[in-house]
Structures are given as C-alpha cells and as structure tokens.
N, C-alpha and C positions, 0 to 999 in steps of 0.2 A: 628251157626257157620259164618254165615257169620256176622251178627249183634255184635257177640264178636271181630272177626278181625276187622271191622270200628273201633271201639270204643279201641280196645288194640292197633291198628296201631297208631291210631290218639295221644292218651298219650303217647305211645313212641316216637313218632317223636316228640311231644312238650317238655318230658324232654330232648333228648339230644339235643334239642335248635334251629331244625329245624323252618327255614322262615315258617306262620301259611299258607299262603294259599299251599305251599308243604306238610305239615303237612296233612289238609283235603284234598288237593287232591290225594296222594298217598291211605292214608286210606280207599277214595272212590275205589280206581284206585283197588286194594287187594280183597274188599269186591264183588265188581261190577265180579273178574276172579273168585273166590269161589260161585259164584250163583247156583242156579239149575235150571236156565234161561237163554234162549236163548237168550242174550243182547250182542251183541259184541264191543267191546272195542273202536270202531274206534266211536262211538256215545260219547263219551267218548269229544273230541275236539268240536264237533256241539255242545255238551249240553254248553261247557264254553263259546261259543260263543255266541249262542240265550238266555247264562241266563241273559250276562249285554247289549244285544242289545234291548236297550229301549229308545225310544225318551227321556221320564223325565231322564232315567239316566245321562245323557250330561249336566244334569243343574250340578251335582256333580265337572266335571272338572271344569267350569267357576267359581260356588261357594270358591274353593280353589284358583284360580288363583286372584279374588278379596280382599282374604285374606293375600297372597302374596303382592300382586301391593298396600294395603293399609300399609304396613312397612316400603314403600319406597318413595310416594308421600306424605309423608305429613299431610296423615289424620289422623295417630294415636297418634300423639302429639295435631293436631288443637282439637279433639276428648278430651283430656285428658284434654285440657286448658279451655274446654265449660265445663267442669264437675265439675269441679277445681271453676269458677265461682258460678254454681248451689249449689255446696253442703259443699262448702271445709271449712264453717265457720263452720258446724255441729262438735260438740266432736268427735277428729279421720279423723279431714278433709281428709284426704291423704286415709284412709280408706275408705269413702264414696266414696272418688274420683274414688280410685279403683274398686268397684262396679257399678257406674254410667257408665263410661268408658267401663266396659264391659257387660253393657247392650248395649249401642251402638253401640261397635264394633259386639259382636254378632249380631245385627240386619243387620248390613254389609255382614258378613262372613260366621255367621253359624257354624264355625267351634272355637269347643275347644281348639285344639292347635296351632292353629293360635292367638287364642286369649291372650293364654299365654306368647306365645314367643314375641308378640308386647309389650303387656299392661306388662308383666312382663318386660322385659327389661327395660323398664322405670319406672316402680312405686316402684320395689322393692328395686333398690338402692338408689330412692328417699324416702322410707317408713324409711331404715335402717337410711338412713343419719337426717334422723329428731327423731330420737331416737325408731322408733319401734323397736320390738323387731323381729328380721330375721326370728324366726319360725312363728310367727303371720305374716306378711306378705307374705310368702310363702303360707300360709295355705289361707289364704283368697284371695289373687291371682288367686290359683289354682279354687278354690270352686266356687271363683265371675265368672270364666270365664265357669262354666256349665249352664249362663243362656242364652249365643248364641244359644246352638243347639235349643234351645225350643223357644226363639226370632226370628220371621222368618226373613232371609229366615233360613232352618234348613235342614243341609244334613243329619241329624240321619231322620227326616219326611221327607224328600225326599225320602230315603230307603225304610221306611214304607211302602210310599204312593205307589212304586213299588208293593214291595211284596204280601200288602194286597188285592190291585186294590182298593184304594178308592181316594177321590179327595185330590191333594194335597195342592189345593187353602185353604179345611177347613180343612186342618190339619194347617196350618199355622195358618187361624185365630183363631183356640181352643191352639192355643200354647202363644197368645200373656199374657190372664191375669195368665194362670200359671205362665211366665218367668218373668213376674212384679212381683207378689209372693213373689217369688223366690229373686228376686232381693232386693226387699222391707226386706223379713225374714234376711238376710245376713248383711243389711245395721242396724238392730236393733241389733244385735248379737254384729257386728262391733261396734256399739255406747254406747253398756252393757261394752264391755269389755276395749274399748277407755276410758271410764270414769272410770271405777276401774281402769286401770291403770296409769292414767292423762299423755295421748296421747295428744300432741299439735292440735292446730286446728287455720287455718290460718282465715286473718280478714274478715270482711262479704263484698263480693264486692257487689259494688254499682251499681245502672240501668245502668251508663255509661260504666261500666266495663263489665259487666255481655253482654249489648249490642255490645261491640267491640269482647266480647270473640265468641256471636252467631254470629254476621257475619264472621268472620274468616274463624268459621267452617259450613257456611253454609250448603256449597256445601256438606260437607262430611255428615251432619247430612239428605240432604234431600234425601239421596240413599233407604233407608229402605222406606217412603212414596213413591217414582216412583216405589219400585216393587210389592208392596204391593195394590197400586192404580192402576197398567196396569195389576196387574192379576183380582182384582176386577171389572175391567170396563171393562175385557175380552179384553182387543188391545193386551195381548200376555200371551201365556202359560209360565207355569215355566222355562225350556228349555230358551226360549225367553226372558224371565227376566234375566236370569244369562245372559245372553248374553249382554243385555243392562246395566247392571250393569258391566260388566266388561268394555266396550265402556267406560261408565260411567266415570269411578274410572279411566282410562286411558287420558281420556278428563281434569279431574280435575290435576289429577298429572302433564299432561304435558303443557297443555295450563293455567291453572288458577293458582294453588300453583308452578308449575314450578320448583319443585323439583324433580321431575321423567327424568332421562334421556334414550335417545333409548338403551345407554349399559345395564341399570339399568334394564332395561325391558326384557331384551334378556336372563337377570341372574334370573330375577325371574319365567318368563315361563322355564325356565331348570327345577331349584327349582319345579316348580309347579308340570312339566311335573312326574317327579320322585312318588310325592308323588300321581297322578292320576294313573299313572302305579301301584303303590303298592296298592291303597286301589281296583282297580277294576280288582287284581288277585286275593284279598281274597273275593272279592265280587264272581266272576267268582268261584271261587274253594266252597265258602261256599254253591253256591246254585247247583252245582253236590253234596256234600256232603247230602245237602236236598233232593236232586233226590232221591238219593239211600236209606236214609232213609224211604221214601215216599213208596219204593221197598220193603221197609221189613216189612213194615206196621206198622211202629214205634209212627205213629199219631195216629192212632187208636185205637193201644194200650194204648197210655201216656193218651188218653182221657177217654180211659173205666177205665182206674187206679184213674183217676180225678173225672170223675162222681159216681165212687164208696166211693169217700171218703162225697164229698157233691155236691148235686146239686142248692144249694146256690149263687147264680154267686159272693155274698161277700165274701163266704167265697172263692170262687175258685178263687178272683182280690185277697184276702190277699196272698193265699199258690203262684201265680204267682209271687207277688212281691217280696215274699222269693227267689222263683225261681231265679228268675231275677239279685238279692242283692247277691246271693252266687255265682252264673256263672260272673257276672260283677267282682270281685273278683279278676278272673283269666285271664280275656277275655274282649277284647277292644269289647266297643258297636257295633261296625258294624260286626262286625265280629259274636255276639251275637243274633243281628237283623236278621243276616241273617238263621242262623244254628237253632233258637230255634223259628222264628215264622210262618214256613211253618207248622212245625210240630204242632204248639198251635193255630192258625185260624182256623181250621174247628171246634176245640173246641167252640169257643166262640159263633155263632149268636144263636144256641139252646139254652143257657142258659140267652140269653137278653142282650147282652153285645153290646155294641155303640163300632163299630170299629173303628171309629175316638176317643172316648174315651179314648179306649185302647191305640192306638197308644200312644197318648200324655202322659198314664203312666207308659208304657214302655222304650218310650223313656227316661223319664224325671228320671226314676228305674235307667236305663243304665248307664247314667252319671253319679250317686254315685258312679260307679264301676273307676273310671275315678282316683276317690279321694284315696279310698279305697288300700290300701297293700295288698297282695305280690307283684300287679303287676301298679294299679295306676299310667298309663300314664302322665297326666296331670299334679298331684301331684309328679313326680319322675322330670319332666319336670323344673317346678317349683324351686326344689329343689336344681338340677341345677343353675339353672339362681341368685339365692339368698344365692350360697354356705351352703346350710342345709343341714346335714344328712337325709334321708329322715323318721326316725321314730321319729325324731323330730319334723317333719312337719307332720306328721300322727298325733302327738298328740296333736298338734297345733288344726290341721282341726276337731279336736270332735266337741265344740260345733257348728260349720258350718255345721257339717255333721248331725247334730241334729236341725237345723232347715231345713233342707234340707228334712229328714224324714218324719217332720211338716210338712211340703208344699204338699209331695206325698201323707201322709193321707188323705189330705183335698181335693186334685186334683181326687185319688181314691174313696171314699166317700159320695165325694160332686158332682156328674156330671153336674151340671147345669155352676158349674167354666167354666168347659173343655168346655161345650157344647151352652154358651148363645150367644155366636159372631157367631159360624158357622148357628146357627139357624136361625140368622137374613138374611142369603143368601135368 
C-alpha cells in the first residue's frame, strides 16, 4: 500500500508539473503517513537537514559559484582563444575548439549547464557565422559539455562520493582518463563530419601565437592543476579546494584580468544562490525519498531481483547501464543518483564491483540523459541558445551519442581505464 502510494504520488505530481523536490517530498510524506510503523512525521524535517549536513556537500555551492564567476571574469573567452591556437587548424576548426574549450572549462567548474551556457553563448553563434549547420553546432556544444562532470572537479562525483562513502579524491583521479577519452571521441566524430561536409578550418598558429594565447590564459588554465595538486598533496580537502577555487577565480577576475566588477560579483552570487538552493532542495528531498524506500525494503527486493537474473557482474553492469540510460531520459542526473544509488549500492560489493569504478560508470551514464529527449536539459539549453528546434538538435546529436555510448562500454568492461590513476595513490 505505502509503496504504491509512494510511486503513485511521485508520478502524479511529476505529470502535473510540480518542481522535483516537491514531487519527491510529497510522495515520501504520503507514504510515511500510511505506513504501519510508529514513525512520527516530525522526523521528516530532521531528515531533510541531516541528509545534506555533510562537509563534502559544501563543495558543490563553491564549484557552482566558480562556474558563474568564469562567465563574467574573462576566463571563458581566454580558454577559447587558447583552444583555437591549439586545434583551430584541424578540419572543422571551431568544432574542435568547442570540444577542447569544454574540456578546459569542465576541469574548472564541473558543471554541464554552466559549460553549455558560457561556451555555447560564444561558440554556437561563431560556428553558425562560419557556415556550420546550426543543429550540428548545438548538438556538439551540448555533448561536449558532458566532459565537464567527468574531468575533475565534478559535482556529480562529489554527490556519488558522499552517497557511497568513498574517496572523492580517488573518484576525481578516476575521471581523468574517461573524460579525455570522451573528448577525443567527440573530436574524432567532429573531424569526420566536418571533413565530409567541408566545414572550414583556421590557419595553423605559429609558436609565437600559441605562446601569446597560453600566456594570456595561463591563470585560467592553472586552476585545475591547483585543485588536483592540492588534493593529492593533502594540503586541502575537496571542500577546501572548492573554496580556494572561488578565491582564486575572484582574484584572477578582479586583479589580473580586471574584467570582474564588484557589482558583477553580487549578481553572480545571487544567481549561484538560486542554483544552490534548487540543487540542495532536490538533494534533501531525494534522500528522504530514498530513506522511505529503504524502510519499505525496496533495496533488498531489487537486489534479490537482480541476483535472480544473474550473478555475473558484467551482466549486472549491463543491466544497470540500461536502467540508468532509461531513467536518464526522464530525470536529471543529480536526482537519478540521489534516488537510485542508496537502493543499488548494497548490491555491488558482494558481486565484486569496485565502487570507484561503478561511480565513474554511473556518473558518465547519467550524463547521456542530459542529451536525450524528452527532457535533455543540456540539449534544451543549447537549442535555445542556437535557436534550433530540440527535435532537430536531437537528430544531429546521434553521432555524438554513439561516440559517448562506445566510451561508456569501454569504461564499463575495461576497469583498468578507470582504476589506473587511483591505483597509483
């Protein structure tokens, strides 16, 4: 009865268009009310606060703020200039620049939406001006933004690390090779399409031009190395690294590039606070929802069902990939992780599935949902920037989605790709 009400209320509230936190919170409340257990409803606000009362969670607002600051501090355009000097001469020059810029940007902000909004607002109009098909420009921008949440720092990996209680530093290290693989796969796909369609390329930059671009962007490019270097050396934790990143970005924008004003900082913080409030409310309500699922013994039921199909870990990983690919079509990645992981994690260690490996697989998998209709949050945002119907952008994104799925298969069934760098610690 309670489980039926839980799922029914969730589906109903989603269908009528309530915000996701209200959907999960109201479903959990209704289910608790009808449970045959002496659980007072006063425990719900306690769980709401305790669910996000984590020191590691504090890193998320800081990294969101970094992404916002980059858009107004001059860092984004300098990253694009450096990328153009490095790969602009390859066939489909701006397409290659788009991917490389997203890899650099993602290595600072860790957010796909921030990447799409900042890189896309510059690159999509520029690509259209040079004769690139608008749908291609939108699709590439959306898919390349998925490099960000894999290449550290990554908000998705922080969430996973908190939920699974595993080392976030090891997760960050594990994300480098898959993130680079994704970037190279998207560049190869872009090259093939650009060559076929005759998209233009820029003149090769000489050493002096490359040096000038690097000199101009060195402070922006240094931030990822500062973050991961501090983590590996033990100088600061993930949350402290996020705070350092904010201070560093402020100093670069205010004192070095001098394109960031104090009034702009206030506007950026206002925007970041809204995003943080939305995300934390989703996290808190999703954890309450997951707690009710645990009370109803849903994880144990699912575990038994999975093991009844197969006890082969590779078959299980295939099934879980298919599950996350399907759910990702209808739910944004953070909510997917927060709802499904508490249910699935207990199943994994007995099967010999490494939690660091699984974290990269699932975060990577959930990013594909950002591109796939009907929700496709990032594809929708890129479509609005490029003024392209979402259905046309979805069709144009098909080659890039194929490339993403190929990389997903490799990181799923070749664990060494993921675990090599964490194994060096």
